[in-house]
Backbone bond lengths (Angstrom), bond angles and torsions (degrees), N, CA, C in turn:
res aa  C-N    CA-C-N  psi(-1)  N-CA   C-N-CA  omega(-1)  CA-C   N-CA-C  phi
1 M - - - 1.455 - - 1.532 109.50 -
2 I 1.331 116.77 128.15 1.459 122.44 -179.21 1.529 109.09 -97.69
3 M 1.326 115.70 131.79 1.460 120.32 179.10 1.524 109.70 -138.82
4 L 1.329 117.52 155.14 1.458 123.08 179.51 1.516 109.92 -87.92
5 K 1.370 115.45 133.74 1.461 121.48 178.68 1.512 109.16 -138.97
6 N 1.335 116.40 161.13 1.456 122.34 173.10 1.526 108.99 -99.84
7 C 1.352 116.08 128.70 1.467 121.63 -179.52 1.525 109.61 -64.10
8 L 1.321 117.06 133.87 1.462 121.79 -179.49 1.525 112.33 -67.99
9 N 1.333 118.19 -19.67 1.455 120.76 -178.04 1.527 112.61 -96.55
10 C 1.334 117.36 -56.62 1.474 120.49 -175.79 1.524 113.03 -97.73
11 K 1.336 117.81 -5.77 1.473 124.37 176.52 1.521 113.76 67.48
12 K 1.327 118.39 7.96 1.461 120.37 178.86 1.520 110.15 -82.55
13 E 1.326 115.39 152.58 1.454 120.39 -179.97 1.530 109.76 -82.17
14 F 1.328 116.48 138.01 1.461 121.13 179.88 1.517 109.57 -143.84
15 E 1.334 115.48 163.72 1.463 121.39 178.89 1.526 108.91 -91.42
16 A 1.305 117.41 114.94 1.465 123.16 -179.08 1.514 109.25 -96.10
17 E 1.324 115.59 124.31 1.461 120.27 179.35 1.524 111.57 -79.37
18 R 1.337 116.24 -25.97 1.467 120.76 178.56 1.518 109.19 -123.86
19 N 1.288 116.04 149.08 1.458 121.61 -176.72 1.521 111.89 -66.55
20 A 1.354 117.82 -30.40 1.469 121.31 -176.23 1.522 112.49 -78.47
21 R 1.313 118.96 -11.89 1.461 121.54 -176.63 1.524 110.16 -74.27
22 E 1.344 118.05 128.42 1.462 122.69 -176.18 1.525 113.24 -117.96
23 Y 1.354 118.11 -8.32 1.462 121.70 -176.99 1.529 109.71 -123.14
24 C 1.335 116.09 150.01 1.461 120.31 -175.85 1.525 112.81 -73.29
25 G 1.326 118.24 -22.34 1.452 120.83 179.45 1.517 112.08 -167.48
26 R 1.324 116.23 -179.76 1.465 121.51 -176.91 1.523 111.45 -66.58
27 K 1.348 116.33 -32.28 1.457 119.56 -179.12 1.523 111.02 -64.13
28 C 1.324 116.88 -47.86 1.471 120.49 179.53 1.522 111.15 -66.96
29 F 1.320 117.22 -35.82 1.456 120.00 178.18 1.528 110.50 -64.55
30 G 1.349 116.78 -40.00 1.459 120.55 178.16 1.511 112.58 -68.44
31 L 1.356 117.07 -37.55 1.456 120.34 -179.82 1.515 112.02 -66.68
32 S 1.325 116.32 -29.43 1.462 119.30 -177.34 1.520 112.25 -69.46
33 S 1.354 116.36 -25.86 1.475 120.19 -178.36 1.520 111.53 -122.07
34 R 1.339 117.54 24.74 1.456 120.62 -174.93 1.529 111.25 -71.91
35 L 1.330 115.87 134.58 1.463 121.80 -179.99 1.524 110.26 -87.14
36 T 1.324 116.31 153.27 1.460 122.10 176.46 1.527 109.40 -131.45
37 G 1.355 115.85 161.69 1.460 122.04 -178.08 1.503 112.33 -77.29
38 P 1.323 117.88 -175.90 1.469 127.43 4.79 1.517 113.05 -83.12
39 C 1.338 115.54 168.31 1.460 121.40 -179.92 1.528 109.35 -73.95
40 S 1.314 116.35 133.51 1.467 120.84 -178.73 1.525 112.17 -76.14
41 T 1.346 118.17 -13.35 1.460 121.37 -179.13 1.521 112.42 -95.62
42 C 1.341 116.26 -55.37 1.475 119.37 -176.39 1.528 112.97 -105.16
43 G 1.318 118.68 -12.27 1.452 122.38 174.17 1.522 116.78 84.61
44 V 1.336 118.83 4.65 1.471 119.50 179.35 1.527 110.28 -67.09
45 K 1.338 115.71 147.74 1.461 120.11 -177.00 1.527 112.73 -95.96
46 H 1.343 116.47 -16.62 1.461 119.74 -179.70 1.525 109.57 -132.28
47 A 1.323 116.43 136.83 1.465 122.20 -179.57 1.522 109.98 -105.99
48 R 1.320 114.85 176.63 1.466 120.87 178.70 1.527 110.50 -59.07
49 I 1.330 115.94 140.06 1.457 120.59 178.74 1.527 109.07 -85.33
50 R 1.315 116.70 123.90 1.456 121.48 178.11 1.525 110.40 -76.31
51 P 1.356 117.62 166.12 1.466 120.07 176.89 1.533 112.95 -58.85
52 T 1.328 117.33 -22.70 1.465 120.57 178.63 1.521 112.03 -74.84
53 G 1.355 117.09 -12.74 1.455 121.11 179.42 1.514 113.93 99.19
54 Y 1.327 117.82 -0.39 1.460 121.74 -178.55 1.526 110.42 -109.10
55 E 1.331 116.44 156.96 1.461 121.12 -179.39 1.527 110.92 -75.49
56 A 1.341 115.15 147.82 1.466 121.50 -177.72 1.524 110.24 -92.54
57 W 1.328 116.09 100.25 1.463 122.47 176.00 1.519 108.82 -117.13
58 Y 1.351 115.48 150.77 1.461 120.48 -178.57 1.531 109.59 -136.32
59 N 1.333 115.21 162.29 1.453 121.72 170.16 1.525 108.34 -92.46
60 H 1.343 116.37 132.08 1.454 119.73 177.54 1.533 108.35 -63.63
61 P 1.365 118.44 130.76 1.464 120.22 -175.60 1.527 114.74 -62.76
62 K 1.354 118.26 -22.56 1.462 120.36 -179.32 1.523 112.37 -100.84
63 T 1.347 115.88 -49.58 1.462 119.20 -175.48 1.519 112.97 -88.22
64 G 1.332 117.76 -23.48 1.458 121.04 -178.49 1.519 113.66 80.98
65 K 1.355 117.52 0.25 1.460 121.16 -179.55 1.527 110.52 -80.45
66 T 1.333 115.88 159.53 1.456 121.26 -178.66 1.531 110.39 -75.05
67 I 1.346 115.79 131.73 1.462 121.44 176.79 1.529 108.92 -134.42
68 C 1.345 115.91 157.58 1.464 120.64 179.59 1.525 109.83 -78.78
69 D 1.327 116.10 169.30 1.461 120.24 -178.05 1.522 112.69 -66.35
70 S 1.342 117.41 -29.52 1.453 120.83 178.75 1.528 111.20 -66.07
71 C 1.328 116.56 -46.08 1.472 120.64 178.12 1.525 111.32 -68.62
72 Y 1.325 116.16 -34.44 1.468 120.23 179.10 1.529 110.90 -64.52
73 G 1.344 116.61 -36.73 1.452 120.60 -180.00 1.513 113.60 -71.56
74 K 1.354 117.75 -18.59 1.460 121.32 -178.58 1.526 112.97 -89.60
75 I 1.323 117.29 -3.61 1.464 120.38 -178.70 1.527 108.97 -79.42
76 P 1.360 118.17 120.33 1.471 119.24 176.99 1.522 110.47 -64.62
77 R 1.325 116.34 134.27 1.457 120.67 179.72 1.519 109.67 -118.59
78 K 1.292 116.22 137.66 1.456 119.45 179.30 1.525 108.57 -94.31
79 R 1.311 114.30 116.22 1.452 121.10 173.56 1.512 107.21 -126.61
80 E 1.292 115.83 171.84 1.455 118.97 -179.37 1.522 109.71 -95.11
81 C 1.318 115.46 106.25 1.462 121.03 175.99 1.523 108.50 -77.61
82 V 1.327 117.18 128.55 1.458 120.23 -176.28 1.526 112.48 -69.90
83 N 1.349 117.39 -14.07 1.463 120.49 179.57 1.526 112.71 -93.91
84 C 1.349 116.85 -48.50 1.469 119.44 -172.24 1.529 113.66 -118.22
85 G 1.306 119.40 1.91 1.463 121.05 -179.52 1.510 112.04 91.35
86 L 1.331 117.41 -151.35 1.456 121.86 -177.64 1.518 110.89 -76.97
87 V 1.314 116.71 117.31 1.464 121.85 -178.71 1.521 108.43 -134.39
88 P 1.367 118.83 128.01 1.472 118.97 175.04 1.518 110.47 -70.56
89 S 1.313 117.50 120.83 1.457 121.99 -177.37 1.524 109.24 -147.90
90 T 1.324 116.66 147.78 1.463 120.19 177.06 1.525 110.97 -96.40
91 R 1.330 117.89 -10.91 1.462 121.57 179.90 1.520 109.57 -126.79
92 W 1.322 115.69 131.57 1.460 121.60 -178.43 1.517 109.65 -126.04
93 H 1.332 115.83 151.53 1.453 122.68 179.96 1.523 108.08 -132.39
94 S 1.306 115.60 168.45 1.463 119.65 177.37 1.523 109.24 -131.79
95 N 1.318 115.69 145.51 1.457 121.46 174.39 1.517 108.52 -136.28
96 E 1.340 116.69 -166.95 1.465 119.24 -176.51 1.523 112.28 -66.25
97 K 1.345 117.84 -20.42 1.467 120.51 179.74 1.525 112.47 -86.56
98 G 1.330 117.67 -29.08 1.466 121.70 -177.87 1.517 111.57 145.27
99 T 1.342 116.51 -150.13 1.458 122.28 -177.27 1.525 110.82 -84.12
100 I 1.334 116.26 129.92 1.457 120.62 177.57 1.524 109.00 -128.33
101 C 1.340 116.11 153.82 1.458 120.71 179.86 1.534 110.09 -76.32
102 H 1.327 116.00 168.58 1.466 120.59 -176.63 1.529 111.45 -65.21
103 K 1.328 117.35 -35.25 1.464 121.11 -179.61 1.525 110.78 -62.25
104 C 1.328 116.94 -44.86 1.464 120.72 179.54 1.527 111.07 -69.07
105 A 1.328 116.63 -38.39 1.465 120.57 179.68 1.521 110.91 -64.34
106 E 1.336 116.57 -41.19 1.460 120.71 179.60 1.529 110.63 -68.17
107 G 1.340 116.78 -38.71 1.467 120.16 177.16 1.525 111.64 -62.79
108 T 1.327 116.71 -41.76 1.465 121.01 177.74 1.519 111.11 -63.93
109 R 1.338 116.66 -40.15 1.466 120.77 179.89 1.533 110.82 -64.82
110 R 1.344 116.61 -41.01 1.458 120.43 -179.03 1.520 111.74 -64.53
111 V 1.334 116.95 -41.07 1.466 120.55 178.18 1.521 110.15 -64.01
112 K 1.327 117.13 -40.69 1.465 121.31 -179.97 1.534 111.01 -63.56
113 V 1.347 116.63 -43.11 1.467 120.37 179.23 1.524 109.76 -64.36
114 K 1.332 117.11 -42.19 1.471 121.02 179.61 1.525 110.71 -60.88
115 I 1.323 117.62 -44.58 1.464 121.60 179.55 1.523 110.49 -64.20
116 D 1.336 117.20 -41.04 1.476 120.87 178.79 1.524 111.23 -61.98
117 V 1.353 116.68 -43.45 1.463 120.56 -179.76 1.531 110.89 -65.07
118 F 1.331 117.11 -47.40 1.456 120.54 -178.58 1.527 111.01 -65.88
119 T 1.329 116.95 -37.26 1.461 120.82 178.17 1.523 110.99 -63.32
120 H 1.326 116.62 -38.18 1.463 120.25 179.54 1.531 111.31 -64.99
121 Y 1.334 117.08 -46.97 1.463 120.59 -176.79 1.530 112.94 -75.07
122 C 1.328 117.59 -16.21 1.472 120.29 179.26 1.527 111.92 -107.89
123 N 1.338 117.46 14.23 1.471 122.58 178.09 1.527 112.78 56.37
124 G 1.319 115.65 45.07 1.463 119.98 172.28 1.505 116.57 103.59
125 N 1.330 119.01 -19.37 1.462 121.27 -177.85 1.524 109.73 -134.50
126 P 1.351 118.32 101.13 1.473 120.80 -178.33 1.525 112.24 -61.26
127 V 1.331 116.28 112.75 1.462 121.99 179.30 1.530 107.51 -153.88
128 C 1.317 116.81 156.81 1.467 121.60 179.67 1.531 110.00 -61.91
129 C 1.343 115.54 138.26 1.467 120.55 -176.16 1.524 113.14 -79.09
130 V 1.323 118.29 -10.38 1.463 121.30 -179.28 1.528 109.36 -72.63
131 K 1.318 115.57 137.37 1.464 121.01 -177.92 1.528 110.76 -61.25
132 D 1.310 115.64 138.46 1.474 124.95 179.26 1.534 113.00 67.96
133 C 1.315 118.80 11.54 1.466 121.17 174.11 1.528 107.74 -102.73
134 S 1.309 116.11 121.12 1.468 120.36 -173.66 1.530 113.01 -108.90
135 I 1.325 117.97 20.00 1.463 120.58 -179.07 1.528 109.20 -71.26
136 D 1.332 115.65 120.13 1.462 120.94 -178.69 1.529 112.40 -125.56
137 D 1.346 116.06 9.93 1.467 120.24 176.41 1.526 108.75 -71.26
138 I 1.326 117.15 121.47 1.466 121.45 -174.27 1.522 111.82 -61.80
139 D 1.332 117.55 -28.76 1.466 120.82 179.55 1.525 112.42 -75.99
140 M 1.337 118.21 -15.54 1.459 122.03 -178.40 1.523 112.20 -106.01
141 L 1.341 116.66 9.37 1.462 121.61 178.86 1.520 110.06 -107.58
142 A 1.332 115.60 152.59 1.465 121.06 -179.30 1.523 109.39 -140.29
143 L 1.328 115.27 156.91 1.460 121.94 177.21 1.525 108.25 -89.83
144 D 1.327 116.84 124.07 1.461 122.30 -174.48 1.520 110.37 -117.37
145 H 1.342 116.32 139.88 1.462 121.55 174.59 1.524 108.66 -79.16
146 T 1.312 116.75 123.80 1.469 120.32 -175.76 1.526 112.36 -68.02
147 N 1.339 117.57 -28.19 1.468 120.74 -177.27 1.530 113.16 -95.52
148 N 1.316 117.85 10.94 1.474 122.99 -179.51 1.528 112.68 57.08
149 D 1.328 116.67 35.61 1.464 120.75 -179.83 1.529 110.94 -118.54
150 G 1.319 116.36 35.99 1.463 120.77 -176.47 1.517 113.68 -62.28
151 T 1.332 117.29 -41.54 1.467 121.09 -178.29 1.523 111.52 -63.37
152 S 1.332 116.61 -48.91 1.468 119.70 -179.42 1.525 111.50 -66.88
153 H 1.323 116.36 -35.25 1.469 119.35 179.37 1.517 111.16 -67.24
154 R 1.333 117.02 -41.35 1.470 120.21 178.95 1.523 111.44 -64.19
155 K 1.334 116.92 -35.53 1.465 120.15 176.92 1.523 111.25 -66.28
156 E 1.317 116.93 -36.46 1.465 121.28 -179.78 1.523 111.99 -65.52
157 I 1.328 116.95 -37.51 1.473 120.51 -174.86 1.528 112.57 -99.18
158 G 1.316 117.68 11.66 1.459 120.32 174.30 1.506 115.70 94.21
159 G 1.318 117.98 25.69 1.464 121.39 175.47 1.516 114.61 71.30
160 K 1.320 117.70 30.35 1.467 120.78 -178.60 1.524 110.32 -75.23
161 T 1.338 115.18 135.31 1.459 121.41 176.06 1.519 108.47 -139.95
162 G 1.322 115.90 168.15 1.454 121.01 175.55 1.515 113.55 58.26
163 S 1.343 116.76 -132.22 1.464 121.18 -176.61 1.523 111.80 -65.39
164 H 1.344 117.55 -28.10 1.473 119.88 176.98 1.535 110.33 -66.51
165 M 1.334 116.44 -35.16 1.460 119.89 176.98 1.528 110.55 -67.64
166 Y 1.339 117.54 -39.86 1.461 120.56 178.78 1.535 110.42 -63.83
167 D 1.332 117.12 -40.71 1.470 120.54 176.41 1.525 110.64 -61.77
168 W 1.352 116.08 -40.50 1.463 120.13 179.43 1.528 110.49 -63.84
169 V 1.327 116.86 -41.05 1.467 121.42 179.85 1.524 110.56 -60.99
170 V 1.336 117.26 -43.98 1.467 120.93 -179.61 1.526 110.70 -65.54
171 K 1.352 116.84 -43.28 1.468 120.57 -178.84 1.520 112.01 -65.89
172 N 1.336 117.70 -27.20 1.460 121.67 -178.41 1.531 112.55 -102.17
173 N 1.329 116.39 23.21 1.474 122.56 172.67 1.527 114.01 58.91
174 Y 1.324 116.26 44.18 1.464 123.02 172.44 1.540 112.50 51.19
175 P 1.339 117.98 70.97 1.477 119.90 179.68 1.532 111.64 -62.05
176 K 1.327 115.66 151.15 1.466 121.15 -173.86 1.531 112.23 -87.61
177 I 1.311 116.43 42.38 1.473 120.18 179.26 1.525 111.07 -113.26
178 F 1.352 116.07 7.63 1.464 120.01 -176.60 1.516 111.02 -121.48
179 Q 1.329 113.84 158.66 1.457 122.36 169.39 1.523 107.63 -145.46
180 V 1.312 117.22 161.72 1.465 121.78 -178.68 1.514 109.17 -102.40
181 M 1.330 115.38 125.48 1.460 121.03 178.12 1.525 109.06 -132.22
182 C 1.339 115.87 156.09 1.464 118.93 172.31 1.532 108.20 -75.86
183 W 1.333 115.59 161.86 1.471 119.39 -176.38 1.534 111.65 -60.13
184 N 1.334 117.72 -38.98 1.464 120.66 -177.67 1.526 111.45 -63.28
185 H 1.335 116.73 -48.58 1.456 119.42 -179.16 1.530 111.63 -70.69
186 N 1.329 116.82 -28.72 1.464 120.17 176.91 1.531 110.50 -65.90
187 I 1.332 116.42 -44.11 1.467 120.47 177.99 1.531 110.60 -69.55
188 K 1.340 116.90 -38.09 1.465 120.87 177.90 1.533 111.08 -61.60
189 K 1.320 116.32 -38.92 1.462 120.82 177.70 1.527 110.66 -62.53
190 Q 1.326 116.83 -41.65 1.463 121.28 179.00 1.533 111.22 -66.74
191 L 1.342 116.08 -41.26 1.471 119.56 178.20 1.517 111.41 -62.78
192 N 1.311 116.87 -42.73 1.472 120.22 177.92 1.520 111.69 -62.16
193 R 1.323 117.27 -37.31 1.451 121.09 178.94 1.518 110.91 -67.57
194 I 1.345 117.58 -40.24 1.472 121.69 178.85 1.536 111.02 -66.19
195 R 1.341 116.26 -42.41 1.474 120.73 -179.41 1.517 111.50 -65.17
196 K 1.327 115.61 -30.29 1.459 120.37 -179.24 1.520 111.83 -63.50
197 Y 1.353 115.30 -35.72 1.472 120.12 -176.97 1.518 113.61 -99.05
198 S 1.345 117.45 1.18 1.472 119.71 -178.84 1.519 111.42 -93.36
């Protein structure tokens, strides 16, 4: 049933589809309960301006006092991460399974980058480059410098190792100074090099 009402905020007449509706739109409804500063946590008097043109103020979930958007974003929130359960986190992500915490999302991203790098250097199938070695477990493979200059190379690029090295490889268009080896053959290669000079 449609009826005419006067908006409690702007006093203009509007057509209300439901009897409980008291405002002509979302803008007037927001203005009627809009929060203002200063922030009770950091004391700033002005918050970030939203695209709507108004400042972003929030109620603290525990104390109920007004806080700015910056302080609101720093409050750890407990949600149910579909990977690890309840984890206090200030950043959340979503995937095909549901909501996950930032730690799980970053771990998933690192594994994906590692697989992409190894797949590139192994022409589609991550496996140890040593002849007759069939180890293809991604956790047992490592990125090896073909010229045995890993230490000097890491110093040049700022000491990057692990997932930081994989990110560097992707950003630099997969340089041809690497190969994929299993951990055993990688250590064996180093031992042979040490014995050569001893």
